[in-house]
N, C-alpha and C positions, 0 to 999 in steps of 0.2 A: 503496501499499500504506500504512495506517497506521503509524501513527510505532512503536508497541506491539507490530505484527507486523514492524516490520523487528526490534526489538532482539530480540524472542524468536527469530525464527528463526537470527538472528545467534550467539544464546546459543548455540540450540541445536546449531547446525553446530561454533563453537569449542569445547564441554565434552561435546557427545554427550549432552544430557539434557536434561532443564525446569528453569526456574529455579526456586528455592526461595523468591523473592519478586521480586513486580514492583511497583514503588514511581514513582508521578507524582506534581511536583509544576509546576504553573501558573506562566505569564510574567504579568503584567495591564496592565491599559488604567487609567488616571487621569482620570477622568471631571473632576474639578474639584478644586484644592488641589493647587498644583504653587510647589514649591519652600517649600512649609510646610512639609514632615515635619523638615527641621534647625532652625528654627524653633520647635520645643515646639508646632508647628502642627494644625491639622488639615486630613485629607485623604479622597477621597471613592473609590478604586479599588473596582475589580471582577478577580477572578481569570479570567482570558481560558480558551476549551475550546481553546488551544496550551499545550504544555507538554515539560518535561524527563523521557524518560522510560529507568528504570534497572531493566533484569533480573540477577537475581546472586544468588549462593548464597552460604554464608558459607565460610570457609576455617579452617582447621586453624592458621595463624598467624598471623603478627600483620602480615600483607603484604594490600594492595591494590592490586589490579587492574584496570583501566578499560580497556575498548575504545570510543572514540570513533567512531560512524558516522560523523557529520558532518564528524569531524576527519582520518577516515583516520589514526586513530592508539593507540597500545596503549602504554598507560604504568600505572609500576608504584612503589609509594613502601611503605619499611616504616614504622609505626607507632612503632615503638621510637627512631626517628633520620631523623625528619622533612628533607628538603629546603627550605631556605631557598628562596624564588622570586630568580632575578637577572632575572629579565623574566615579565610576567604572561604566562601559556600557561592553555588552558584544566583540565591537570592540578593549577595550584596553588587554584583555588578547591575544591577537593575538600580537597585540603593545607590549606588553613586553615580548613575545618569541621573536618579533625579537630586538628590545632591547637587550634580554640577551644572542643571539646567536651572533649580532654584538660588545657584549663589550670581550665577550668567543674568538673573531676571526673568527669567521664563516664568509667565505664570504656569500653574499644572496642574490639573484635574486627576480624580484618580478613572479607574477602570479595573476593572477584572476580564482574565481569558485564559487560556491554552497557548505555552509553549511547546514548542519540537525544534528539531534540527537534526541536519543528517551529517555535519562539519564532523568529522572525527575529532576526540577531545584529545589533545594533549599530545597532534599528531604536527604543528607546525604550519594549519592551515589557517590558525587563528578564528576558534568558535568562541573566543572571547571576545572581540572585536564585533563579529556576528551578533549575536546577542546584544552588548553593547547598544549596537547603531539601530534593530529591531525596536529595544527598550525604548531610544529615544525617536522612531516612528512610532510606536503606540502614545507617548506622550503627546507627538504631535497631530494626531489622528483626533485626541479627545481634547485637546487645549486648542489655545487660542494663540500661535505664533507662528513664525513665516517658515520654513524649513531649508536652510541654507548648509550645504551639504560639508563645505571646509568646516563652517562652524559646528556643525553636530560632532566632525571627527575627532572634533578639538575638545569638543563634551568627552565624547568615549575616552580621548585618552589621560582627560582632568581624572575623569571617575578612576581610572588604575591607576594613575600616577599618586592622586591626591587623596583618594580616598582609600582604594586600597592597599597604597603602596608599592604597587609592581611598577617599575623603570622601565616604559617602553616607549617607541619614537610612536612619532605618527602615522607611518605607512597603514597598519593593520586598520587602522578604522578610515583613514581616509581613504583606499578602496572600498572598502565594504562602501563606503554613503558616497563614493561619487563612479564607480565604475562605471563601462561604457558597453551596451553588449558589442560581442563581436571585434574588441579591441585591447592590447593591452595597455594599460596609463602613467605614460613616465608622468612623476610625480618629483617634484621639486620640494622636496622637506623643508627650507627655508621659507618661501616665500606660498608654499602649496597650490604652484602653477601647477594646471595638468597638460599632459598633452596625449591625448586617445591616438595608439597607431597602431594599425593593423600588424600581425602574424604576417610571413611571408606564404605566398598561396599555395595549397599544397601542403601543409602542415598539419600536423594535429598536436595539440601539450598531452603529454602522460604522465600521472600521480603517480608515484612507482613510494607508497609506505610500507617502508621497514617490518611493520609489526612490532616495530622499538617507540619506547616514549620517553624521555627528556630525563633526564638525572642530575640534578645537582644546577639546574641550568641558571637559577636566578640568580645565585652570589658566584658564575662564571660570567652571566650576561653583566651584574656590576662589576667584577672585575674589569673584565674589556673596556667598558664603557670608563671606566676612572682610567685606563691604560691611553685610551687616546683621547683624554680630557689631559694629562699631563703631556703626551706630546703637544698637540695644539699651542700647551702655555711655552713650550719651551721653544717653539717659533713663534709666539708672540700672535697670535692669531684666534681669535674667536671659535672657527671648529676648523678640523680638519680638511673640510672643503674648499678652504682658503687657500690652500697649498694645493702645487703643480706637480705633477712626479718627477722630472726635471730638476726641479727646484728642490725638493725632498734627495733624490738622489745625491744633487752636490756636501747635504747636510747631513745625510743618514747616520753616519759616523759619528755623530755627534749624541745621539740618543744610544741608551746602554739597547743590551739587544732586542730583548722579549718586544718593550717600547718602539723600537724600530720596528720589530714583525707583524707590532699590531697597526702601525701607521702607515707602514709600505700596503698590508691590504687595505684599507680604507682609499687610500689616495688612487691607489692602482685601480678600484672595485668603482671608481666613479668615474674614471676613465672609461672602463668596458663600458658602464652602464650607457653613457653616451656616444659611444663605437655602438653599442646594441641599437641604438634610437636608430642609427646614421644605415645599419644594415637592414633594420623592418620595412625602414621607406624605402630602401632600393630593393626588396625581398629579394634581400640573399641569406639564403640559409642555411648555406655553410658555412657563412662568417659569424651569423649569429652561432650554432652552434657550436663554433672555435671558441666564442666569447666564453658563453656558458660553460664550457669544458677546463680554460683558465680560470673562471672565479673560484671553482670547486678545490682544485688546485691552489690556488690562496686561501682559502678557507681551511682548504686541510692542513697548509701549513705553514703559514705565516699568522693568520688567524687562531690555529690552532682548537677549530669548535667541529670538528665534524666526528665520527665514532666508526668503528669497524663496518658495523653493519650500514652506514650512509656508504662508505666507500665500497664496499660490495654490492651495492645496489648500481650506483654508477659505475663502475668496470663495467658491471655484464650489461646493464644500456651503453654504452660507451662502443663497448665490445658490437652490439648488432649493427647489423649492416643499413639498419634502415633508422638509425637515431642522427642524428644532426650532433647530435650533445645532449649530456644533461650534466646537472650538478647538484648537492645539497641543495634546499630552500626552507626558511625559516631561521630560525635562534640555534638550532644543530645540537650534538651531543644526543640523536637520535630526531623519530619523527620519519620526515619526508623528502624525498627526494623529486627534480621534474627532467623530463625529458622532450625536448624538440625531434617530432618523428614523421616522417611520411603519412601522410593522411589515410592512401589505400593501404597501408601494412599496419595500422595503430595498434588494431586489435592484438593480430596474431604477435604484434610485436611486445604487447603486454604478455601473451600468455608466454610467451618465447623467454622472455628475460623473469617473470614473475620462477617458472622455472627453474632456470638456471641458479636465480640467488639463493632460492628455497635450498637446491642442493650444496650449495657450495656451504651456509650456514646454519640451516636447520630451522629458520624462523620461515612464518607465515609470510607473505606480504599481500599487499594491495594495491592493484595496479590500476587505476582508470582512465579512460579517456573524458577530458575534461573543454569545457569551452568558457570562452568569454560570455561573464554574461551582466548584466545592471547592476548598480548599488542600490541602497536601499530605496526600497518601493511600498507606496499602498494597492494592494492587489485587488482591497475593496472595502469600498468606502461607502455606506449612508448619506 
């Protein structure tokens, strides 16, 4: 059963009526531009065809009640007395969005609904941003404010950074809010300017879920962020986005080795991401694939955020004749990789690589062809 149908049917069973509104907010896969967002750099994600769905109706009071099908849980909170999180629960993401909207001066009304999603949790496909933007869209449907994708993305990030204390960049929320169907989205993480860009013709994007989940990613993420900030301070710039690779190469020896490696990844990754835009505009799948392969090498060796499982599935993909290039995607240490492949062989590619990876590692993967979808939208509204 489709996720939308699951949410709608449960809503009808719970409330004996049809939902007044249905909203959808997608997860994402990042083609290239990893760990560059919090360095004010460039990223190139696309919104995938997996999402968080909310079927809802307005309430007459200031209460929000959400039934999560995936968590088998039913939670409520009062907009006039938001409970601070003592541990990160799924409902805290929605509460955090309410808090950030209220702080931003947005008038909020109560609602109740059913939540369901098909973005794998902990896989690096940003199920959390999908939940945040679905919540923001739900508040938009029942409250009196205008929708601005970039502002709503910043609301989602504030919920994670300031309410939940999870230090993420803007990419995940921005692509979930502003994704464009059929296009990858080049995002300038400083200005939040977006450039929808078509993928090369006759190619498909395949997500390669290793079947492993990230461990210790929070502390490792914060450590790398601090290392990048240290390098920027050394060069007297606000972020590593403000130095090019040639200038960095002349002064790289001034940095201690680990800081040098981290900075080299971010600076070179920014350049690769802009070159990826040129490759896509030229319809050059081979050039784009080579940039993706180089990105994985840099993430593995300089940024040290890959894992044996990620390396194994990337190697299996890159060895396949239908693959232009593959790389890990997301924060790292487990989760997913992404591959650019020939469209007419994408399903067979997935079967071959899945079997080869499972044979090599013993892990059971999940590989599926995805397509670029639109950002957060209202599917139904009374």
